[in-house]
C-alpha positions in Angstrom: 7.1 -32.2 15.8 9.4 -32.0 13.1 8.4 -30.0 10.4 8.4 -31.1 6.9 11.4 -30.0 4.4 10.4 -26.5 2.4 10.1 -26.4 -1.3 12.4 -24.3 -2.9 12.8 -22.5 -6.0 16.0 -20.6 -7.3 16.5 -17.2 -8.8 19.4 -15.1 -10.0 18.2 -12.3 -7.5 15.8 -12.6 -4.6 14.8 -9.0 -3.5 13.0 -8.7 0.2 11.1 -5.6 0.5 8.9 -4.1 -2.1 9.6 -0.4 -1.2 11.0 2.0 -3.7 14.8 0.6 -3.3 13.6 -2.9 -3.9 11.3 -2.6 -6.6 13.7 0.0 -8.2 16.3 -2.7 -8.0 14.4 -5.2 -9.5 13.3 -2.8 -12.6 17.0 -2.0 -12.9 17.7 -5.5 -13.4 15.1 -6.6 -15.7 16.0 -3.1 -18.1 19.8 -3.8 -17.9 19.1 -7.4 -18.9 16.9 -6.7 -21.7 19.1 -4.3 -23.0 21.9 -6.8 -23.3 19.5 -9.5 -24.8 20.2 -11.6 -21.6 17.5 -13.5 -19.4 17.5 -12.7 -15.8 15.2 -14.0 -12.8 14.3 -11.7 -10.3 11.7 -12.3 -7.7 10.6 -9.8 -4.9 8.8 -11.0 -1.4 6.5 -8.3 0.2 5.1 -8.7 3.8 2.3 -6.2 3.1 -1.0 -7.8 1.8 -0.3 -5.8 -1.5 2.1 -3.7 -2.9 2.0 -0.5 -1.1 0.3 -1.8 1.8 2.9 -1.2 4.3 4.5 2.0 2.6 4.0 5.1 4.6 5.9 8.8 4.2 5.2 12.4 4.2 5.6 12.8 1.0 7.2 15.3 -0.6 9.2 13.6 -3.4 12.7 14.4 -4.9 11.8 12.7 -8.7 15.5 12.6 -9.5 15.5 8.6 -8.8 12.3 8.2 -11.0 13.7 10.5 -13.4 16.6 7.9 -14.0 14.5 4.8 -13.2 11.5 5.7 -15.6 12.5 8.6 -17.8 9.0 8.8 -19.2 7.1 8.8 -15.9 6.0 12.1 -16.3 3.9 11.6 -19.8 2.3 8.5 -18.1 -1.7 9.3 -17.4 -1.3 6.5 -14.5 1.8 8.6 -12.8 1.4 8.5 -9.3 2.5 12.1 -8.7 0.6 15.0 -10.0 1.0 18.0 -7.4 3.8 19.8 -7.9 5.2 21.7 -5.2 4.2 25.4 -5.4 4.9 27.2 -2.2 7.2 26.1 0.6 6.9 27.6 4.5 9.0 27.0 7.2 7.4 27.8 10.7 9.1 28.1 14.1 6.2 27.6 16.7 5.8 28.9 20.4 3.0 28.0 22.6 0.8 30.4 21.2 2.3 31.9 18.4 5.1 31.5 15.4 7.1 33.1 13.0 7.3 32.2 9.2 11.1 32.0 8.3 12.1 33.8 4.8 13.6 31.3 2.6 16.5 33.2 1.4 17.9 31.8 4.9 17.7 28.3 4.0 20.4 26.5 1.4 19.3 25.9 -2.1 19.6 21.9 -1.1 16.8 22.8 1.2 14.5 24.3 -1.5 11.6 22.1 -2.7 11.3 23.4 -6.0 10.9 21.0 -8.3 9.6 18.3 -6.3 6.3 16.7 -6.0 3.6 16.0 -3.0 1.8 12.7 -3.4 1.7 9.1 -1.7 4.7 7.3 -1.4 2.5 4.3 -1.3 1.1 5.0 -4.6 4.5 5.5 -6.3 5.5 1.9 -5.1 2.0 0.5 -6.3 2.9 2.4 -10.0 6.8 0.9 -9.6 5.0 -2.3 -8.8 3.3 -2.4 -12.0 6.0 -1.6 -13.8 8.4 -4.5 -12.5 5.6 -7.0 -13.1 5.2 -5.7 -16.7 9.2 -6.5 -17.0 8.6 -10.1 -15.8 9.6 -9.5 -12.1 7.7 -11.8 -9.9 6.4 -10.2 -6.8 4.7 -12.5 -4.1 2.8 -9.8 -1.4 1.5 -11.3 1.9 4.9 -13.4 2.4 7.2 -12.0 5.1 10.5 -13.1 4.6 11.4 -14.7 8.0 14.9 -16.0 7.9 18.2 -15.4 5.9 19.5 -18.8 4.2 23.2 -19.2 4.3 25.4 -22.2 2.7 28.2 -24.0 4.3 30.4 -21.1 4.2 28.4 -18.4 5.7 27.5 -17.2 2.2 23.9 -15.7 1.9 22.1 -17.9 -0.6 18.4 -16.6 -0.3 15.6 -16.4 2.3 12.9 -18.3 3.6 9.3 -17.0 4.0 7.3 -17.8 7.4 5.3 -20.7 7.9 1.4 -19.9 7.9 -1.4 -21.8 10.6 1.1 -22.0 13.4 -1.0 -21.1 16.7 0.1 -18.9 19.5 1.3 -22.2 21.1 3.7 -22.7 18.6 1.9 -26.0 17.6 0.8 -26.0 13.9 -2.8 -26.0 13.1 -4.8 -27.6 10.5 -4.1 -25.2 7.8 -0.6 -25.4 8.3 1.7 -24.6 5.2 5.3 -24.6 5.5 7.2 -21.6 3.8 9.2 -21.6 0.7 12.8 -21.5 0.2 13.5 -18.5 -2.1 17.3 -18.9 -3.5 19.4 -16.6 -5.4 23.1 -15.8 -6.7 22.7 -12.7 -4.7 19.6 -11.5 -2.0 18.9 -7.7 -2.1 17.7 -6.5 1.5 15.1 -3.6 1.5 12.9 -3.8 4.4 12.7 -0.4 5.5 13.9 1.1 8.8 14.7 -1.6 11.5 14.5 -4.7 9.1 14.1 -7.8 11.2 16.6 -9.6 8.9 18.7 -6.6 8.7 19.4 -6.5 12.1 20.9 -10.1 11.8 22.9 -9.3 9.2 24.3 -6.4 10.5 25.1 -8.3 13.8 26.6 -11.3 11.7 28.8 -9.7 9.3 29.8 -6.9 11.6 28.8 -4.2 9.2 28.5 -1.7 11.5 31.9 -2.3 13.1 33.2 1.0 11.5 30.0 3.2 11.4 28.6 5.3 13.8 25.3 3.9 15.8 22.1 4.4 13.9 19.8 6.9 15.3 16.0 7.1 14.4 12.7 9.3 14.6 9.3 8.2 14.7 6.9 9.7 12.1 3.1 9.5 12.9 0.7 10.7 10.0 -2.8 11.5 9.5 -4.4 11.9 6.0 -7.4 14.4 6.2 -9.8 15.6 3.3 -10.0 19.1 3.5 -12.8 21.5 3.0 -12.5 23.2 -0.5 -11.7 26.9 0.8 -8.9 25.4 2.8 -6.9 23.4 0.4 -4.3 25.2 -1.3 -2.7 22.7 -4.0 1.2 21.9 -3.7 1.7 24.2 -0.2 4.4 22.5 1.8 4.8 23.7 5.1 7.3 22.5 8.1 7.3 23.4 11.6 9.7 22.8 14.0 9.4 23.9 18.2 6.5 23.7 20.1 5.1 21.6 21.5 8.3 19.6 21.8 10.7 21.0 24.3 14.0 22.3 23.4 15.9 19.0 24.4 13.6 16.6 22.2 13.9 17.1 18.7 11.6 17.0 15.8 9.0 18.7 13.8 6.1 18.5 11.6 4.9 18.3 8.1 1.4 19.8 6.1 1.3 18.9 2.4 -1.6 20.2 0.2 -2.1 17.4 -2.8 -4.0 15.7 -5.2 -8.3 15.4 -4.4 -8.1 18.1 -1.3 -6.0 16.0 0.6 -3.7 17.1 3.2 -0.9 14.9 4.7 -0.2 16.0 8.2 2.3 14.2 10.5 4.9 14.9 13.1 8.2 13.3 13.7 9.7 12.9 17.2 13.6 12.0 17.2 14.1 9.1 19.4 16.9 10.3 21.4 14.3 12.2 24.0 15.0 11.7 27.5 11.6 12.1 29.4 10.0 8.6 29.9 6.9 10.2 29.8 6.7 11.8 26.4 4.2 10.5 23.9 5.0 11.2 20.4 1.3 10.3 19.4 0.3 12.8 22.3 3.0 15.4 20.7 1.6 15.3 17.7 -2.3 15.7 18.6 -1.5 18.7 20.7 0.3 20.3 17.4 -2.7 20.2 15.5 -4.3 22.5 18.2 -1.5 25.3 17.7 -3.2 28.9 16.4 -1.5 28.6 13.2 -2.4 25.2 12.6 -5.6 24.4 13.5 -7.7 26.5 11.1 -6.7 24.1 8.6 -9.0 21.5 10.2 -11.8 23.5 9.8 -14.6 21.4 8.0 -12.3 18.5 7.4 -12.3 15.0 7.9 -9.7 12.5 8.8 -9.5 9.7 6.5 -6.3 7.8 7.5 -3.7 7.3 10.0 -0.5 5.4 10.1 3.3 5.6 11.8 6.6 4.3 11.4 10.3 4.5 12.2 12.7 6.7 10.5 16.4 6.2 9.8 18.1 9.7 11.1 21.9 8.8 11.4 22.9 9.6 8.0 26.3 9.5 6.3 28.7 8.7 9.4 26.0 6.0 10.4 25.3 4.3 7.1 27.0 0.4 7.8 28.6 -1.5 5.5 26.1 -2.6 2.5 27.9 -5.7 1.3 28.3 -9.2 2.8 29.0 -12.5 0.8 25.6 -13.0 -1.4 24.1 -9.6 -1.0 23.5 -6.0 0.1 21.5 -3.8 1.7 19.3 -0.8 0.2 17.0 2.1 0.7 16.3 2.4 4.5 17.9 -0.6 5.6 21.2 1.1 4.4 20.0 4.5 6.0 19.7 6.7 3.4 17.6 9.3 4.6 18.6 12.9 4.3 17.0 14.3 7.9 17.0 18.0 6.9 15.1 17.6 3.2 13.2 15.1 5.0 13.4 12.7 2.3 14.7 9.5 1.6 12.7 7.7 -1.8 15.1 9.6 -4.0 17.6 7.7 -2.4 16.3 4.6 -2.3 15.5 4.2 -5.9 19.1 5.6 -6.9 20.3 2.6 -4.3 18.3 0.0 -5.6 19.6 1.5 -9.3 23.6 1.2 -8.0 22.8 -2.3 -6.5 21.3 -3.6 -9.5 24.3 -2.3 -11.7 26.8 -4.0 -9.6 24.7 -7.4 -9.7 24.0 -7.1 -13.2 27.9 -6.5 -13.6 28.8 -9.7 -11.1 26.0 -12.0 -13.2 27.4 -11.1 -16.5 30.7 -12.0 -15.4 29.9 -15.5 -13.8 29.7 -14.2 -10.2 27.6 -15.5 -7.3 27.8 -15.1 -3.8 30.9 -12.3 -3.5 30.8 -9.3 -1.9 29.5 -6.5 -4.5 32.4 -4.5 -3.9 31.3 -1.7 -6.7 28.4 -1.0 -4.9 30.0 -0.7 -1.6 33.2 1.7 -3.1 30.6 3.5 -5.2 27.6 4.9 -3.4 29.6 7.9 -1.3 30.7 9.4 -4.5 27.5 9.1 -6.4 24.5 11.4 -5.8 23.6 9.6 -2.7 26.7 10.1 -0.9 26.9 13.9 -2.2 23.6 14.2 -0.9 23.8 13.0 2.8 27.5 14.2 3.2 26.7 18.0 3.2 23.7 17.6 6.0 26.1 15.2 7.8 26.3 17.4 10.8 22.7 18.5 11.6 21.1 15.8 13.4 24.1 15.5 15.8 24.2 19.8 16.5 20.3 19.4 16.9 20.7 16.6 19.7 23.9 18.2 21.5 22.7 21.7 21.5 18.9 21.5 21.5 16.4 22.9 18.8 16.9 26.5 19.0 20.7 26.5 19.1 21.3 23.5 17.2 19.0 24.8 14.1 21.1 27.7 14.0 24.4 25.9 13.8 22.5 23.0 11.4 21.9 25.7 9.1 25.4 27.5 9.1 26.8 23.9 8.7 24.8 23.6 5.6 25.7 26.6 3.9 29.2 26.1 4.9 28.8 22.5 2.8 27.1 24.3 -0.3 29.5 27.2 -0.3 32.6 25.8 0.5 32.1 22.2 0.4 33.6 21.6 3.7 32.3 21.7 7.3 34.0 23.7 10.1 32.7 20.7 12.6 34.5 18.1 10.6 32.2 14.9 10.8 30.5 14.8 14.2 29.4 11.7 16.1 26.0 11.0 17.4 26.5 10.8 21.1 24.5 7.6 22.6 22.2 5.7 20.8 18.7 6.2 21.3 17.3 3.4 23.6 20.2 4.6 26.3 18.9 8.4 26.3 15.8 8.0 28.5 16.0 9.2 32.2 14.6 7.3 35.2 10.8 8.4 36.1 12.5 10.4 38.9 14.8 12.5 37.3 11.9 14.1 35.3 8.7 16.0 35.7 5.9 14.1 34.0 4.1 15.2 31.1 0.0 15.6 31.7 -1.5 15.4 27.9 -5.2 17.0 27.3 -7.8 14.4 26.6 -8.6 14.0 22.9 -11.7 16.1 21.6 -12.5 13.5 18.9 -12.8 16.4 16.2 -9.2 17.7 16.1 -7.4 15.1 18.3 -8.0 11.8 18.8 -6.9 8.7 20.5 -4.9 5.8 19.7 -7.3 3.3 19.2 -9.5 5.0 16.9 -6.7 5.9 15.2 -5.4 2.6 14.3 -8.8 1.5 13.0 -8.0 4.0 10.3 -4.9 2.0 9.3 -6.9 -1.2 8.5 -4.5 -2.7 10.6 -5.1 -6.7 10.9 -3.3 -9.5 12.1 -4.5 -13.3 12.8 -5.0 -14.0 16.7 -4.0 -17.1 16.7 -0.4 -17.0 15.6 2.8 -16.7 17.8 3.7 -13.3 19.1 6.0 -11.2 16.6 6.9 -9.0 19.8 9.1 -10.7 22.1 10.0 -9.8 25.5 13.4 -11.5 25.9 13.4 -11.0 29.7 10.0 -10.6 31.7 11.6 -9.8 35.0 13.8 -7.2 33.5 10.8 -5.8 31.8 9.6 -5.1 35.1 12.2 -4.3 37.2 13.5 -1.9 34.8 11.2 -0.8 32.1 8.5 -0.6 34.5 9.7 0.5 37.9 12.7 2.7 36.9 11.5 4.4 33.4 7.8 4.2 34.4 6.6 2.0 31.6 7.7 4.2 28.7 6.4 1.5 26.0 3.0 2.5 26.9 3.7 6.3 25.8 6.1 5.9 23.0 4.0 3.0 21.1 1.6 4.7 18.1 -0.7 2.0 18.1 -2.0 1.1 21.8 0.3 -2.0 21.7 1.9 -1.8 25.4 -0.4 -1.5 28.5 1.2 -2.0 32.3 -2.2 -3.4 33.7 -2.9 -3.6 37.7 -3.4 -7.3 38.4 -3.3 -8.4 42.1 -2.5 -11.8 40.7 0.9 -10.4 38.9 4.3 -10.1 40.7 4.3 -6.4 42.0 0.9 -5.9 41.0 1.1 -5.0 37.3 0.8 -7.2 34.4 2.5 -6.4 31.1 0.2 -7.2 28.3 0.9 -6.6 24.7 -2.1 -6.1 22.1 0.0 -7.4 19.2 -3.4 -7.3 17.1 -3.0 -3.2 17.2 0.8 -3.3 15.7 1.6 -1.2 12.9 5.0 -2.1 12.3 6.8 1.1 13.0 9.1 -1.2 15.4 9.7 2.0 17.7 9.8 -0.9 20.8 12.7 -2.6 19.2 14.4 0.7 19.1 13.4 2.8 22.3 13.2 0.2 25.1 15.9 1.0 27.4 17.0 -2.4 27.8 16.7 -3.7 24.1 14.4 -6.3 25.5 11.6 -6.3 22.9 12.4 -7.9 19.7 10.2 -7.1 16.7 9.9 -10.0 14.2 7.9 -10.6 10.8 4.1 -12.0 12.1 2.4 -14.3 9.7 1.5 -12.9 6.4 -0.2 -10.8 5.4 -0.6 -9.1 8.8 -0.3 -5.4 9.6 -1.4 -2.3 8.4 -3.2 -1.4 4.9 -2.6 1.7 3.8 -4.5 3.9 0.9 -2.9 7.1 -0.1 -0.3 7.2 2.5 
């Protein structure tokens, strides 16, 4: 049946995503307009049920972006960051022991002195309040489902998703058409592997001159620690066990606020063994003798996962196109060795807002924001990323043991000499092309969870407060079911059942199905990490936004 026309609203600026970058852009636009005595209309759409619901990070936060955006935040009794880093440790683990490396081995840029430990979800909630106080309209629970273009191909806004469509694709009795939100400029801050950002990169060939993007999967738990185990401001990172040398990644443990521990594990998604499970590697990590004692008497209270952009300097695409731009994780501004990106996200939102504000004051709209594109590499964002640009490629090429050493030397060279002996390295194959066939690897067998320190996926997803309306079109679309069986299952052994941290994908024995197995997708479990969209060896799974406000609801994450 033909759907009714959408209703629409017009704004000066439309922003997709109420993350640090999108909210920073909204706040900056309003701040600058007020300084100039101008009126500017800004709207932010957010797919989470509330601001911060889908935000997950470690998080040790470099406050430089927040200092620039909200200079008096440290004096605010409602400030979201109250725990300063007090001690910084880096450990290299073997199976049964490990060593703590002296901080003097690390370049100054790796120091966490002056940083804060906290919840990035709470930071975005704080910024959301600031934005609304300035007159920004924020619509949580409304995913941006479509980019709007004019007759000349200029981006003119977005449309939110329709509500009340059944699994069959037919409108239900409660059907409501999505809204068109039109703007003179549109900012996309969807985070890693955003569903609309993917289409923009393809349509405008934004990655034509950049290296392909690289990714990691971060799996996180939040624990309430026993009083004797809590050390406020303690920041610990590890590399090594349980991952094999050729599979990169590492962990974090951050003590903050009221006896809270943020603990998580990042697995670089260029691993080769299709039986590797990032979730299970995280569970194994917690059992290490140097780690497990932290959890004595503790209680697990939160869980979540998300993809992380890891390509860095050489993988940042062109950021602008007619009518809009990319900011934050959509742009790929994470500093992987520092395990930080929120400061650059805020700074990118500020820079994009300044370029848009200048354009609007000049009476422009719908053109390319060249000031933003030309300025970021010479800005603090570019300086931050350029110094570490070869660390990830060195890890990938030489493995953890040699790669970390070479990466450290490269960072020292960039810090002291402002140059690298390696120039700028490329990343090699995209992550989805790195898996080996099942026949070429030794399968990994993981221990069963004990329910006290280690857990299964379903009990973990329960803690993420994930919920989706069951009667809705699937948001995890397998393009070719036959290819999924003949390749993903028959050649690679069904890695989607292992890389997904939420138990979404299963290969189920079914005598009535082709080949005796059936691909089952438990979309209700999806925590929106988007790993399937990244790691599927045939790029045969397409993640799109579900009906709002589906997904996780992360408190203090």
